[in-house]
N, C-alpha and C positions, 0 to 999 in steps of 0.2 A: 317345225321346230327350227329356231334360229341357231346358227352355228357361230359361237363367240370365239373366232380365231383372233390371235393377238398380233399378227404381222403388221397390220395398218396402225394399231395402237402403239406398238413398239416403235415403228418408224416415226410417228408423230412425236413421241416422247424424245426420241433421239435428236430430233430437230431442236427441241427446247434445250437439251443437254449440250449440244454443240454450241449453241448461242451462249450458254453460261460459261463453258470452257473458254470460248473466245473472249468473253468479257473479262474473265479472270486473267487471261494472258495479257490483255491490254493494261491491266493493273499491276503487271509484273509477277503474277502468281501462276506458277506452273503446277499442274495437277499430275500426281504420280501415284500409281498403284503398284505395290510389290506383291508378287504371288510366289508362294513356296510350294513346290511339288516334290514329294518324297516318293521314290520308286518309279516304276514304269507301268502302272495300271493303265490299260488302254482307254477306259472311260474317263479317267481323270485327265489324261493327256488331251482328250477331245475337249473337255470342259475348259481346261487352261488355255488351249489354243483359241477357243471361242471368246474367252475373256480378253485375250491379247488383241484379237481382231476388233472387238468392240471398242477397246481403248484407242486403237488406231483410227477407227472411223470418227471418233469423237474428239480426237486431238489430245488424248490423255497419254502421258508417258507410262509405259509398262515395263516393269523389271521382273523377269521370271527367273527364279533361282531353283534349278533342278538339283536334287540331292539323291544319292544312291539309296536303294531299298534297305541297305543295312545301316543307315544313318542312326546314330545313337540319340537318345533323348537329350543328352547334354549338348550335343552338336546342334540339334534342332533348336533348342532353347537359346543357345548362343547366337544363332542367326536371327531369331526373333528379337533378341535384345539389341542386336546391331541395327536392325530396321527401326526399332522403337526410337533409338537415339539419333537416327539420320533425319535431319530437318527437311530434306528434300523429298522424303517419302511421306505421303499423306495417309495412305491406307495400306493395311497388311491383311493378306488372306492366305491361310494355309489350307491347301486342298485336301479334302478328306475323301475316302478313308485313308488313315495312316497305317504303316506297317505295325504289326502286333507289338513290337518292342517300344513303340512310341505312345505316350499318353495324350490322347486328344484333348481332354479337359484341361490338363496342365498347360497345353499350348494355347488354348482359348483364353485362359486366365492370364497368361503371360503377355499377350498382345495388349498394348496400352489402350484403354477405353477410347481415347481420342482418335485412334487409328483402327478401331474395331468396326470395319465397314460391313461385316457380315451381321453385326448386331447380335453376337453370341455371348459377349462378355456379361457376367452377372450384373455388373454396374449398369450397363445399357439396358439389359432386360428389366432391371429394377426401375429405371426411369420410365420405361414403357408401361410397366405395371402401375406406376404412379400417375400415369396419364400425361406425362411430359416427355415423350420420346425425343431423343436427339437424332439417332439413326433409326431407320425403318428396317425391320426384318425383310430381307429381299423378296422371298417368295410370297409371304403374306401381303406385302405392299403391292406386289404385282397383281395379286387377286383383286385388291381394292381398286387398282387402276382400271382393270378390265370392267369391273362393275360400274365405276363412275363414268368411264368413257363410252360405255355401251348404254348409258342412261338407265341403269337398273337401280331403282330406289332402294335404299337400305333403312331409311328412317321409319321406325315403328314396325319394321318387318321382323318376323321370326326367322332367325338363322340357326341352322344346326350345323356344327362343325364336327366331323367324325375323324378323330385322331388327335392326340394330345401331346405331340412332340414339341420340344422347345424350339424347333426350327420352323414349324408351320402351324400346327393346330392351336397350341396354347397362345402364342403371340397374335395369331389371327383373331382368336376369340376376344382378346383384349382390345385390339384395334377397332373391331366392328362395334364394340360397346362404347367407344369414346364419343365425346361430343362432336357432332359433325357427321358421324356415321349413324349413331343413335339406333342401332339394331338391338333387339332382344335376343341374346345369344345363349344357346345350349351347347355345351362341349361334351360330346359323347366319346366313348372308348370301348375297349374290349370288355370292361366290367359293367357296361350300361345294360340295365334290364329293359326289355321291350324296345330294343334298338330300332326295329323296323317301324314301330308306331311313332317313336320320337322323330325319326327322319321324315315320315310321311306327313308330319304336321308342319314342316318347314316351308316357308315361302322361298328361301334360298338354302340349298343343301350343298355343303362343301365337303368333298371326300379327300382325306389326306391320311390314309391308313396303311398304304403300302401293301394292299391285298388285291391282286388282279381281278378286275371286273366284279368286285364284291357287291357294289350297289346295283340293285335290280329295280325294275319298274315298281315292285311292291313297296320300295323304300321312298317312292317319289309321290308327292302331292300333285294332282293334276294342275298344270300351269306353272309349276315351280321352276325356278332357275337352278341348274345343277352345275357346279364348278368342280372339275376333276383335277386335283393336284398330283395324283399318282402317276408314276412312271415305272412300269414293270415289263421285263422281257420274259416272254413265255415261248416254249417250244411249239413249233407249228410245221409239221412235215410238208404241208402244202405251200408254205412260203418259200420263195427262192433262197433265202438265207437260212432256212431251217428254224427261224424264230421270228417273232414280231413284238413290237412294243405296244402295250395297252395301258390304260389307266386303271384307276380304282372303280370306275363306273362302266357297267355294261352298256356301251353307247347305243347299240341297236335296240336293246330291251327298253331303255328309259325314253327313247325317242318318241314313243307313242303317248307319253304323259308330260314330259318336260316342255316348257315353252322355249327354253334356250339352254344350251350346254356348251362347255368347252371341249374341243377334241383333244385326243392324245395320239400322236404328237401334234404340236402346233398350237396348243392352247396356253396354259399357264407357263410352261417351261421357258419359252423365249423371253418372257417378261422378267425373269429372275436376274439375268445378267444386266438388263437395263436398269433395274432398281439398285443393283450393286454399283453401277456407274454413278447413279444419282447420289448414293452415299459417299463415294469417293470425292465427288465434287463438293459436297457439303463439308466433308472432313477438311478439304483444302480451304474452304471459306472460314470454318471455325478457327483453324490454325493461323489464318491471316487476320484474325480479329473481326471477321465479318459475320453477320447473321446468316443462318441457313436460308435456303429458298425452297418453296413448295411447288410441286407439280400440279 
């Protein structure tokens, strides 16, 4: 079974992104991402630091605004509005989860669509559904890059996506059906009847359900490609840290049937930040009156 790790793919993409940032700088365009972090959630701090380091590697300016955990919705919305109006900021990202007093959907809709580099805004999701995406949903596009750069054909293939979130499953199912990818896509979820049979018919099976090691060998067609988007922490008394990170796929179980699969950690996860950087660069291009570029 082939292990589809993303490290080399991500590094190759970053070379292209660095060149694009350099080209924009030579034209007088500085690329800038603003990140909002509310509270002191440890996982969120790790993610934000990772994004800041990625910006530094690529030559993108990073503005990180940290706000206390008791920040009001009004204060958070005021900061979003400030960033919306700042012409020097190309992209805005509000790290989730937010504290319970803050409304995540209101914040998503408050970010100007031109600066919505997460591609969460209903306007940008609408463009995606219409087949004319401007920004690419970060994790779904990371999955597509793994498939393309690993030379895994999607045209005419049966793809089953398990999970219907607006962050991964739903946009990924749309992207895979667009011209150029040309897959026949089935979107499954908790209400799907005969889920095991649906999955076992897939040439490419993508798990994005947030349920640790849910996908077993019985879900996998012999020779299928399995992409694991899940990231779950489970308790493990035998692990030095008392817990370990696993995906939505039982890696050991499916290894006897799959032809290739992504590991967790080290598979899809590292691609997400790279695709975010891609969106920030394109946001800068759009705001400078330039066309977007493709990877």
